[in-house]
PyMOL Python script that loads the backbone (N, CA, C, O; Angstrom):
from pymol import cmd

cmd.read_pdbstr("""\
ATOM      1  N   MET A   1       0.989  -0.883  -0.115  1.00  0.00           N
ATOM      2  CA  MET A   1      -0.051   0.062  -0.025  1.00  0.00           C
ATOM      3  C   MET A   1       0.821   1.095  -0.049  1.00  0.00           C
ATOM      4  O   MET A   1       1.736   1.116   0.774  1.00  0.00           O
ATOM      5  N   ALA A   2       0.678   2.081  -0.963  1.00  0.00           N
ATOM      6  CA  ALA A   2       1.819   3.138  -1.084  1.00  0.00           C
ATOM      7  C   ALA A   2       0.872   4.507  -0.215  1.00  0.00           C
ATOM      8  O   ALA A   2      -0.305   4.865  -0.201  1.00  0.00           O
ATOM      9  N   LYS A   3       2.068   4.937   0.402  1.00  0.00           N
ATOM     10  CA  LYS A   3       1.992   6.100   1.463  1.00  0.00           C
ATOM     11  C   LYS A   3       1.163   7.400   0.876  1.00  0.00           C
ATOM     12  O   LYS A   3       1.670   7.931  -0.112  1.00  0.00           O
ATOM     13  N   THR A   4       0.199   7.844   1.277  1.00  0.00           N
ATOM     14  CA  THR A   4      -0.022   8.951   0.569  1.00  0.00           C
ATOM     15  C   THR A   4       0.226  10.146   1.123  1.00  0.00           C
ATOM     16  O   THR A   4      -0.029  10.143   2.327  1.00  0.00           O
ATOM     17  N   GLU A   5       0.738  11.457   0.590  1.00  0.00           N
ATOM     18  CA  GLU A   5       1.388  12.207   1.123  1.00  0.00           C
ATOM     19  C   GLU A   5      -0.122  13.483   1.749  1.00  0.00           C
ATOM     20  O   GLU A   5      -1.198  13.725   1.203  1.00  0.00           O
ATOM     21  N   LYS A   6       0.463  14.019   3.037  1.00  0.00           N
ATOM     22  CA  LYS A   6      -0.623  14.923   3.757  1.00  0.00           C
ATOM     23  C   LYS A   6      -1.104  16.367   2.822  1.00  0.00           C
ATOM     24  O   LYS A   6      -0.376  17.046   2.098  1.00  0.00           O
ATOM     25  N   THR A   7      -2.165  16.504   3.037  1.00  0.00           N
ATOM     26  CA  THR A   7      -2.556  17.470   2.343  1.00  0.00           C
ATOM     27  C   THR A   7      -1.328  18.910   2.997  1.00  0.00           C
ATOM     28  O   THR A   7      -0.475  18.852   3.882  1.00  0.00           O
ATOM     29  N   PHE A   8      -1.705  19.951   2.194  1.00  0.00           N
ATOM     30  CA  PHE A   8      -0.766  21.030   3.254  1.00  0.00           C
ATOM     31  C   PHE A   8      -1.892  21.493   4.628  1.00  0.00           C
ATOM     32  O   PHE A   8      -1.469  21.572   5.781  1.00  0.00           O
ATOM     33  N   GLU A   9      -2.881  21.680   4.379  1.00  0.00           N
ATOM     34  CA  GLU A   9      -3.806  21.689   5.432  1.00  0.00           C
ATOM     35  C   GLU A   9      -3.702  20.652   6.663  1.00  0.00           C
ATOM     36  O   GLU A   9      -3.724  21.010   7.840  1.00  0.00           O
ATOM     37  N   GLU A  10      -3.571  19.167   6.180  1.00  0.00           N
ATOM     38  CA  GLU A  10      -3.584  18.569   6.786  1.00  0.00           C
ATOM     39  C   GLU A  10      -2.136  18.306   7.830  1.00  0.00           C
ATOM     40  O   GLU A  10      -2.113  17.668   8.882  1.00  0.00           O
ATOM     41  N   GLN A  11      -1.102  18.947   7.221  1.00  0.00           N
ATOM     42  CA  GLN A  11       0.186  19.437   7.596  1.00  0.00           C
ATOM     43  C   GLN A  11       0.433  20.427   9.007  1.00  0.00           C
ATOM     44  O   GLN A  11       1.025  20.308  10.080  1.00  0.00           O
ATOM     45  N   ILE A  12      -0.450  21.536   8.270  1.00  0.00           N
ATOM     46  CA  ILE A  12      -0.840  22.612   9.224  1.00  0.00           C
ATOM     47  C   ILE A  12      -1.185  22.034  10.475  1.00  0.00           C
ATOM     48  O   ILE A  12      -0.519  22.243  11.489  1.00  0.00           O
ATOM     49  N   ALA A  13      -2.331  21.218  10.444  1.00  0.00           N
ATOM     50  CA  ALA A  13      -3.051  20.839  11.836  1.00  0.00           C
ATOM     51  C   ALA A  13      -2.403  20.342  12.640  1.00  0.00           C
ATOM     52  O   ALA A  13      -2.288  20.706  13.810  1.00  0.00           O
ATOM     53  N   GLU A  14      -1.777  19.235  11.996  1.00  0.00           N
ATOM     54  CA  GLU A  14      -0.482  18.587  12.640  1.00  0.00           C
ATOM     55  C   GLU A  14       0.333  19.339  13.404  1.00  0.00           C
ATOM     56  O   GLU A  14       0.741  19.093  14.539  1.00  0.00           O
ATOM     57  N   LEU A  15       0.598  20.498  12.548  1.00  0.00           N
ATOM     58  CA  LEU A  15       2.192  21.079  13.155  1.00  0.00           C
ATOM     59  C   LEU A  15       1.607  21.985  14.482  1.00  0.00           C
ATOM     60  O   LEU A  15       2.219  22.414  15.460  1.00  0.00           O
ATOM     61  N   GLU A  16       0.156  22.096  14.105  1.00  0.00           N
ATOM     62  CA  GLU A  16      -0.542  23.437  15.487  1.00  0.00           C
ATOM     63  C   GLU A  16      -0.672  22.252  16.585  1.00  0.00           C
ATOM     64  O   GLU A  16      -0.297  22.577  17.711  1.00  0.00           O
ATOM     65  N   LYS A  17      -1.060  21.165  16.455  1.00  0.00           N
ATOM     66  CA  LYS A  17      -1.220  20.161  17.456  1.00  0.00           C
ATOM     67  C   LYS A  17       0.185  20.297  18.450  1.00  0.00           C
ATOM     68  O   LYS A  17       0.327  20.780  19.574  1.00  0.00           O
ATOM     69  N   THR A  18       1.186  19.622  17.472  1.00  0.00           N
ATOM     70  CA  THR A  18       2.647  19.639  18.059  1.00  0.00           C
ATOM     71  C   THR A  18       3.336  20.773  18.677  1.00  0.00           C
ATOM     72  O   THR A  18       4.155  20.697  19.593  1.00  0.00           O
ATOM     73  N   VAL A  19       2.824  22.092  17.942  1.00  0.00           N
ATOM     74  CA  VAL A  19       3.023  23.306  19.138  1.00  0.00           C
ATOM     75  C   VAL A  19       2.457  23.123  20.402  1.00  0.00           C
ATOM     76  O   VAL A  19       3.102  23.164  21.450  1.00  0.00           O
ATOM     77  N   ALA A  20       1.051  22.888  20.294  1.00  0.00           N
ATOM     78  CA  ALA A  20       0.384  22.756  21.777  1.00  0.00           C
ATOM     79  C   ALA A  20       1.060  22.202  22.839  1.00  0.00           C
ATOM     80  O   ALA A  20       1.477  22.699  23.885  1.00  0.00           O
ATOM     81  N   ARG A  21       1.105  20.860  22.298  1.00  0.00           N
ATOM     82  CA  ARG A  21       1.914  19.864  23.166  1.00  0.00           C
ATOM     83  C   ARG A  21       3.359  20.331  23.844  1.00  0.00           C
ATOM     84  O   ARG A  21       3.855  20.181  24.960  1.00  0.00           O
ATOM     85  N   LEU A  22       3.679  20.811  22.922  1.00  0.00           N
ATOM     86  CA  LEU A  22       4.944  21.367  23.458  1.00  0.00           C
ATOM     87  C   LEU A  22       5.138  22.675  24.208  1.00  0.00           C
ATOM     88  O   LEU A  22       6.174  23.043  24.763  1.00  0.00           O
ATOM     89  N   GLU A  23       3.716  23.462  24.121  1.00  0.00           N
ATOM     90  CA  GLU A  23       3.585  24.647  25.127  1.00  0.00           C
ATOM     91  C   GLU A  23       3.001  24.506  25.953  1.00  0.00           C
ATOM     92  O   GLU A  23       2.879  25.397  26.793  1.00  0.00           O
ATOM     93  N   ASP A  24       2.344  23.222  26.068  1.00  0.00           N
ATOM     94  CA  ASP A  24       1.519  22.557  27.175  1.00  0.00           C
ATOM     95  C   ASP A  24       2.879  22.429  28.258  1.00  0.00           C
ATOM     96  O   ASP A  24       2.522  22.749  29.392  1.00  0.00           O
ATOM     97  N   GLY A  25       4.164  22.089  28.197  1.00  0.00           N
ATOM     98  CA  GLY A  25       4.918  21.801  28.887  1.00  0.00           C
ATOM     99  C   GLY A  25       4.680  20.385  29.521  1.00  0.00           C
ATOM    100  O   GLY A  25       5.650  19.846  30.055  1.00  0.00           O
ATOM    101  N   ASP A  26       3.684  19.852  29.510  1.00  0.00           N
ATOM    102  CA  ASP A  26       3.492  18.754  30.102  1.00  0.00           C
ATOM    103  C   ASP A  26       4.437  17.203  29.331  1.00  0.00           C
ATOM    104  O   ASP A  26       3.829  16.134  29.274  1.00  0.00           O
ATOM    105  N   VAL A  27       5.491  17.275  28.952  1.00  0.00           N
ATOM    106  CA  VAL A  27       6.088  16.040  28.029  1.00  0.00           C
ATOM    107  C   VAL A  27       7.681  15.927  28.600  1.00  0.00           C
ATOM    108  O   VAL A  27       8.445  16.869  28.811  1.00  0.00           O
ATOM    109  N   SER A  28       7.864  14.923  28.729  1.00  0.00           N
ATOM    110  CA  SER A  28       9.464  14.453  29.167  1.00  0.00           C
ATOM    111  C   SER A  28      10.195  15.557  28.018  1.00  0.00           C
ATOM    112  O   SER A  28       9.616  16.397  27.328  1.00  0.00           O
ATOM    113  N   LEU A  29      11.625  15.248  28.076  1.00  0.00           N
ATOM    114  CA  LEU A  29      12.633  16.011  27.469  1.00  0.00           C
ATOM    115  C   LEU A  29      12.672  14.946  26.130  1.00  0.00           C
ATOM    116  O   LEU A  29      12.581  15.314  24.959  1.00  0.00           O
ATOM    117  N   ASP A  30      12.796  13.837  26.496  1.00  0.00           N
ATOM    118  CA  ASP A  30      12.848  12.771  25.383  1.00  0.00           C
ATOM    119  C   ASP A  30      11.471  13.157  24.309  1.00  0.00           C
ATOM    120  O   ASP A  30      11.862  13.517  23.198  1.00  0.00           O
ATOM    121  N   GLU A  31      10.079  13.137  24.459  1.00  0.00           N
ATOM    122  CA  GLU A  31       8.992  13.321  23.534  1.00  0.00           C
ATOM    123  C   GLU A  31       9.418  15.102  23.129  1.00  0.00           C
ATOM    124  O   GLU A  31       9.449  15.403  21.936  1.00  0.00           O
ATOM    125  N   SER A  32       9.673  16.005  24.013  1.00  0.00           N
ATOM    126  CA  SER A  32       9.765  17.031  23.672  1.00  0.00           C
ATOM    127  C   SER A  32      10.620  17.213  22.372  1.00  0.00           C
ATOM    128  O   SER A  32      10.312  17.959  21.443  1.00  0.00           O
ATOM    129  N   LEU A  33      11.806  16.377  22.444  1.00  0.00           N
ATOM    130  CA  LEU A  33      12.637  16.673  21.146  1.00  0.00           C
ATOM    131  C   LEU A  33      12.276  15.669  19.942  1.00  0.00           C
ATOM    132  O   LEU A  33      12.629  15.815  18.772  1.00  0.00           O
ATOM    133  N   SER A  34      11.594  14.747  20.404  1.00  0.00           N
ATOM    134  CA  SER A  34      10.879  13.737  19.357  1.00  0.00           C
ATOM    135  C   SER A  34       9.483  14.924  18.606  1.00  0.00           C
ATOM    136  O   SER A  34       9.072  14.799  17.452  1.00  0.00           O
ATOM    137  N   LEU A  35       9.080  15.780  19.395  1.00  0.00           N
ATOM    138  CA  LEU A  35       8.026  16.540  18.812  1.00  0.00           C
ATOM    139  C   LEU A  35       8.621  17.480  18.279  1.00  0.00           C
ATOM    140  O   LEU A  35       8.200  17.723  17.148  1.00  0.00           O
ATOM    141  N   PHE A  36       9.518  18.184  18.665  1.00  0.00           N
ATOM    142  CA  PHE A  36      10.357  19.469  17.805  1.00  0.00           C
ATOM    143  C   PHE A  36      10.543  18.856  16.681  1.00  0.00           C
ATOM    144  O   PHE A  36       9.934  19.306  15.710  1.00  0.00           O
ATOM    145  N   GLU A  37      11.281  17.862  16.523  1.00  0.00           N
ATOM    146  CA  GLU A  37      12.010  17.206  15.403  1.00  0.00           C
ATOM    147  C   GLU A  37      10.794  16.916  14.468  1.00  0.00           C
ATOM    148  O   GLU A  37      10.852  17.121  13.256  1.00  0.00           O
ATOM    149  N   SER A  38       9.775  16.465  15.050  1.00  0.00           N
ATOM    150  CA  SER A  38       8.620  16.101  14.076  1.00  0.00           C
ATOM    151  C   SER A  38       7.913  17.400  13.555  1.00  0.00           C
ATOM    152  O   SER A  38       7.186  17.358  12.562  1.00  0.00           O
ATOM    153  N   GLY A  39       8.157  18.601  14.281  1.00  0.00           N
ATOM    154  CA  GLY A  39       7.690  19.848  13.749  1.00  0.00           C
ATOM    155  C   GLY A  39       8.765  20.366  13.228  1.00  0.00           C
ATOM    156  O   GLY A  39       8.803  21.471  13.770  1.00  0.00           O
ATOM    157  N   ILE A  40       9.597  20.300  12.585  1.00  0.00           N
ATOM    158  CA  ILE A  40      10.778  20.621  11.972  1.00  0.00           C
ATOM    159  C   ILE A  40      10.582  20.111  10.394  1.00  0.00           C
ATOM    160  O   ILE A  40      10.817  20.799   9.401  1.00  0.00           O
ATOM    161  N   LYS A  41      10.178  18.976  10.402  1.00  0.00           N
ATOM    162  CA  LYS A  41       9.818  18.159   9.433  1.00  0.00           C
ATOM    163  C   LYS A  41       8.636  18.773   8.484  1.00  0.00           C
ATOM    164  O   LYS A  41       8.583  19.012   7.278  1.00  0.00           O
ATOM    165  N   LEU A  42       7.615  18.938   9.678  1.00  0.00           N
ATOM    166  CA  LEU A  42       6.775  19.712   8.978  1.00  0.00           C
ATOM    167  C   LEU A  42       6.415  21.005   8.530  1.00  0.00           C
ATOM    168  O   LEU A  42       5.628  21.387   7.664  1.00  0.00           O
ATOM    169  N   THR A  43       7.277  21.676   9.429  1.00  0.00           N
ATOM    170  CA  THR A  43       7.359  23.025   8.982  1.00  0.00           C
ATOM    171  C   THR A  43       8.245  22.759   7.360  1.00  0.00           C
ATOM    172  O   THR A  43       7.725  23.390   6.440  1.00  0.00           O
ATOM    173  N   LYS A  44       9.266  22.059   7.036  1.00  0.00           N
ATOM    174  CA  LYS A  44       9.801  22.207   5.778  1.00  0.00           C
ATOM    175  C   LYS A  44       9.103  21.656   4.705  1.00  0.00           C
ATOM    176  O   LYS A  44       9.111  22.158   3.581  1.00  0.00           O
ATOM    177  N   SER A  45       8.517  20.670   5.001  1.00  0.00           N
ATOM    178  CA  SER A  45       7.290  20.090   3.851  1.00  0.00           C
ATOM    179  C   SER A  45       6.396  21.261   3.713  1.00  0.00           C
ATOM    180  O   SER A  45       5.954  21.436   2.578  1.00  0.00           O
ATOM    181  N   CYS A  46       5.975  22.241   4.785  1.00  0.00           N
ATOM    182  CA  CYS A  46       4.953  23.232   4.053  1.00  0.00           C
ATOM    183  C   CYS A  46       5.401  24.301   3.304  1.00  0.00           C
ATOM    184  O   CYS A  46       4.774  24.801   2.370  1.00  0.00           O
ATOM    185  N   GLN A  47       6.808  24.762   3.829  1.00  0.00           N
ATOM    186  CA  GLN A  47       7.428  25.542   3.226  1.00  0.00           C
ATOM    187  C   GLN A  47       7.608  25.197   1.762  1.00  0.00           C
ATOM    188  O   GLN A  47       7.394  26.101   0.954  1.00  0.00           O
ATOM    189  N   LYS A  48       8.007  23.896   1.277  1.00  0.00           N
ATOM    190  CA  LYS A  48       8.125  23.225  -0.041  1.00  0.00           C
ATOM    191  C   LYS A  48       6.880  23.657  -0.651  1.00  0.00           C
ATOM    192  O   LYS A  48       6.724  24.455  -1.575  1.00  0.00           O
ATOM    193  N   MET A  49       5.867  22.888   0.129  1.00  0.00           N
ATOM    194  CA  MET A  49       4.244  23.336  -0.757  1.00  0.00           C
ATOM    195  C   MET A  49       4.104  24.561  -1.149  1.00  0.00           C
ATOM    196  O   MET A  49       3.511  24.924  -2.164  1.00  0.00           O
ATOM    197  N   LEU A  50       4.635  25.222  -0.374  1.00  0.00           N
ATOM    198  CA  LEU A  50       4.091  27.201  -0.559  1.00  0.00           C
ATOM    199  C   LEU A  50       4.923  27.500  -1.684  1.00  0.00           C
ATOM    200  O   LEU A  50       4.476  27.934  -2.745  1.00  0.00           O
ATOM    201  N   ASP A  51       6.420  27.215  -1.403  1.00  0.00           N
ATOM    202  CA  ASP A  51       7.347  27.503  -2.516  1.00  0.00           C
ATOM    203  C   ASP A  51       6.732  26.813  -3.993  1.00  0.00           C
ATOM    204  O   ASP A  51       6.448  27.455  -5.005  1.00  0.00           O
ATOM    205  N   ASN A  52       6.632  25.534  -3.831  1.00  0.00           N
ATOM    206  CA  ASN A  52       5.712  25.108  -5.199  1.00  0.00           C
ATOM    207  C   ASN A  52       4.381  25.791  -5.492  1.00  0.00           C
ATOM    208  O   ASN A  52       4.208  25.945  -6.701  1.00  0.00           O
ATOM    209  N   ALA A  53       3.594  26.150  -4.877  1.00  0.00           N
ATOM    210  CA  ALA A  53       2.561  26.921  -5.362  1.00  0.00           C
ATOM    211  C   ALA A  53       3.311  28.248  -5.429  1.00  0.00           C
ATOM    212  O   ALA A  53       3.710  28.048  -6.577  1.00  0.00           O
ATOM    213  N   GLU A  54       3.744  29.251  -5.178  1.00  0.00           N
ATOM    214  CA  GLU A  54       4.350  30.483  -5.557  1.00  0.00           C
ATOM    215  C   GLU A  54       4.957  30.394  -6.908  1.00  0.00           C
ATOM    216  O   GLU A  54       4.752  31.262  -7.756  1.00  0.00           O
ATOM    217  N   LYS A  55       5.675  29.391  -7.109  1.00  0.00           N
ATOM    218  CA  LYS A  55       6.470  29.007  -8.663  1.00  0.00           C
ATOM    219  C   LYS A  55       4.951  28.898  -9.626  1.00  0.00           C
ATOM    220  O   LYS A  55       4.856  29.626 -10.615  1.00  0.00           O
ATOM    221  N   ARG A  56       4.185  28.265  -9.380  1.00  0.00           N
ATOM    222  CA  ARG A  56       2.799  27.973 -10.232  1.00  0.00           C
ATOM    223  C   ARG A  56       2.296  29.312 -10.117  1.00  0.00           C
ATOM    224  O   ARG A  56       2.423  29.911 -11.185  1.00  0.00           O
ATOM    225  N   VAL A  57       1.647  30.161  -8.994  1.00  0.00           N
ATOM    226  CA  VAL A  57       1.219  31.227  -9.392  1.00  0.00           C
ATOM    227  C   VAL A  57       2.315  32.607 -10.640  1.00  0.00           C
ATOM    228  O   VAL A  57       1.955  33.275 -11.609  1.00  0.00           O
ATOM    229  N   LYS A  58       3.336  32.504 -10.096  1.00  0.00           N
ATOM    230  CA  LYS A  58       4.265  33.241 -11.135  1.00  0.00           C
ATOM    231  C   LYS A  58       4.436  32.699 -12.444  1.00  0.00           C
ATOM    232  O   LYS A  58       4.679  33.541 -13.308  1.00  0.00           O
ATOM    233  N   VAL A  59       4.386  31.788 -12.727  1.00  0.00           N
ATOM    234  CA  VAL A  59       3.994  31.288 -14.094  1.00  0.00           C
ATOM    235  C   VAL A  59       2.666  31.190 -14.448  1.00  0.00           C
ATOM    236  O   VAL A  59       2.505  31.203 -15.668  1.00  0.00           O
ATOM    237  N   LEU A  60       1.569  31.087 -13.733  1.00  0.00           N
ATOM    238  CA  LEU A  60       0.609  31.701 -14.334  1.00  0.00           C
ATOM    239  C   LEU A  60       0.069  33.043 -14.581  1.00  0.00           C
ATOM    240  O   LEU A  60      -0.814  33.381 -15.370  1.00  0.00           O
ATOM    241  N   MET A  61       0.782  33.766 -13.740  1.00  0.00           N
ATOM    242  CA  MET A  61       0.919  35.332 -14.044  1.00  0.00           C
ATOM    243  C   MET A  61       1.609  36.040 -15.463  1.00  0.00           C
ATOM    244  O   MET A  61       1.477  37.125 -16.029  1.00  0.00           O
ATOM    245  N   LYS A  62       2.495  34.680 -15.723  1.00  0.00           N
ATOM    246  CA  LYS A  62       3.166  34.957 -16.870  1.00  0.00           C
ATOM    247  C   LYS A  62       2.734  34.660 -18.530  1.00  0.00           C
ATOM    248  O   LYS A  62       3.314  34.946 -19.578  1.00  0.00           O
ATOM    249  N   THR A  63       1.786  34.141 -18.321  1.00  0.00           N
ATOM    250  CA  THR A  63       1.158  33.401 -19.521  1.00  0.00           C
ATOM    251  C   THR A  63      -0.530  34.274 -19.898  1.00  0.00           C
ATOM    252  O   THR A  63      -1.374  34.481 -19.026  1.00  0.00           O
ATOM    253  N   ASP A  64      -0.657  34.590 -21.080  1.00  0.00           N
ATOM    254  CA  ASP A  64      -1.630  35.347 -21.432  1.00  0.00           C
ATOM    255  C   ASP A  64      -3.145  34.948 -21.288  1.00  0.00           C
ATOM    256  O   ASP A  64      -4.126  35.689 -21.221  1.00  0.00           O
ATOM    257  N   ASP A  65      -3.057  33.310 -21.253  1.00  0.00           N
ATOM    258  CA  ASP A  65      -4.406  32.553 -21.257  1.00  0.00           C
ATOM    259  C   ASP A  65      -4.300  32.142 -19.784  1.00  0.00           C
ATOM    260  O   ASP A  65      -5.350  31.543 -19.551  1.00  0.00           O
ATOM    261  N   GLY A  66      -3.739  32.162 -18.957  1.00  0.00           N
ATOM    262  CA  GLY A  66      -3.518  31.862 -17.552  1.00  0.00           C
ATOM    263  C   GLY A  66      -3.334  30.326 -17.402  1.00  0.00           C
ATOM    264  O   GLY A  66      -3.693  29.850 -16.325  1.00  0.00           O
ATOM    265  N   GLU A  67      -2.838  29.515 -18.310  1.00  0.00           N
ATOM    266  CA  GLU A  67      -2.707  28.051 -18.265  1.00  0.00           C
ATOM    267  C   GLU A  67      -1.376  27.932 -18.491  1.00  0.00           C
ATOM    268  O   GLU A  67      -0.573  28.682 -19.045  1.00  0.00           O
ATOM    269  N   MET A  68      -1.246  26.620 -17.854  1.00  0.00           N
ATOM    270  CA  MET A  68       0.537  26.429 -17.835  1.00  0.00           C
ATOM    271  C   MET A  68       0.880  24.851 -18.077  1.00  0.00           C
ATOM    272  O   MET A  68       0.220  23.959 -17.544  1.00  0.00           O
ATOM    273  N   SER A  69       1.676  24.679 -18.699  1.00  0.00           N
ATOM    274  CA  SER A  69       1.855  23.364 -19.197  1.00  0.00           C
ATOM    275  C   SER A  69       3.376  23.064 -18.196  1.00  0.00           C
ATOM    276  O   SER A  69       4.241  23.860 -17.829  1.00  0.00           O
ATOM    277  N   GLU A  70       3.235  21.583 -17.974  1.00  0.00           N
ATOM    278  CA  GLU A  70       4.237  20.818 -16.648  1.00  0.00           C
ATOM    279  C   GLU A  70       5.781  21.673 -17.250  1.00  0.00           C
ATOM    280  O   GLU A  70       6.650  22.000 -16.442  1.00  0.00           O
ATOM    281  N   GLU A  71       5.907  21.919 -18.601  1.00  0.00           N
ATOM    282  CA  GLU A  71       7.213  22.044 -19.134  1.00  0.00           C
ATOM    283  C   GLU A  71       7.499  23.543 -18.531  1.00  0.00           C
ATOM    284  O   GLU A  71       8.677  23.788 -18.271  1.00  0.00           O
ATOM    285  N   ASP A  72       6.506  24.588 -18.281  1.00  0.00           N
ATOM    286  CA  ASP A  72       6.654  25.909 -18.182  1.00  0.00           C
ATOM    287  C   ASP A  72       7.183  25.601 -16.959  1.00  0.00           C
ATOM    288  O   ASP A  72       8.389  25.757 -16.771  1.00  0.00           O
ATOM    289  N   PHE A  73       6.334  25.113 -15.945  1.00  0.00           N
ATOM    290  CA  PHE A  73       6.648  24.847 -14.383  1.00  0.00           C
ATOM    291  C   PHE A  73       7.738  24.741 -13.939  1.00  0.00           C
ATOM    292  O   PHE A  73       8.203  25.321 -12.957  1.00  0.00           O
ATOM    293  N   ILE A  74       8.511  23.574 -15.007  1.00  0.00           N
ATOM    294  CA  ILE A  74       9.372  22.956 -14.473  1.00  0.00           C
ATOM    295  C   ILE A  74      10.920  23.883 -14.702  1.00  0.00           C
ATOM    296  O   ILE A  74      11.959  23.920 -14.044  1.00  0.00           O
ATOM    297  N   ASN A  75      10.371  24.725 -16.242  1.00  0.00           N
ATOM    298  CA  ASN A  75      11.402  25.268 -16.456  1.00  0.00           C
ATOM    299  C   ASN A  75      11.491  26.621 -15.681  1.00  0.00           C
ATOM    300  O   ASN A  75      12.641  27.048 -15.574  1.00  0.00           O
ATOM    301  N   ASP A  76      10.692  27.237 -15.226  1.00  0.00           N
ATOM    302  CA  ASP A  76      10.304  28.251 -14.540  1.00  0.00           C
ATOM    303  C   ASP A  76      10.972  28.488 -13.124  1.00  0.00           C
ATOM    304  O   ASP A  76      11.322  29.566 -12.644  1.00  0.00           O
ATOM    305  N   GLY A  77      11.067  27.200 -12.561  1.00  0.00           N
ATOM    306  CA  GLY A  77      12.273  26.773 -11.166  1.00  0.00           C
ATOM    307  C   GLY A  77      13.485  26.783 -11.632  1.00  0.00           C
ATOM    308  O   GLY A  77      14.266  26.825 -10.682  1.00  0.00           O
ATOM    309  N   GLU A  78      13.959  26.768 -12.514  1.00  0.00           N
ATOM    310  CA  GLU A  78      15.783  26.495 -12.948  1.00  0.00           C
ATOM    311  C   GLU A  78      16.201  27.815 -13.193  1.00  0.00           C
ATOM    312  O   GLU A  78      17.368  28.044 -13.513  1.00  0.00           O
TER     313      GLU A  78
END
""", "prot")
cmd.dss("prot")
cmd.show_as("cartoon", "prot")
cmd.util.cbc("prot")
cmd.orient("prot")
């Protein structure tokens, strides 16, 4: 069974829960480190999704018809 990637919204919700648990302060040092590590991974994943969305918007803004091809998207990032 293939692992499906979580949506941006699902990752943000998970990150919010992680932050809330860390802020609560009622976790052990080991669990805090594990939660922090998870939060960093979620943050990087969300940032990557935002960067990709920004690239797509830039390409769409450049085209006359508001459409883009996969080739436009790939070439714009280089």
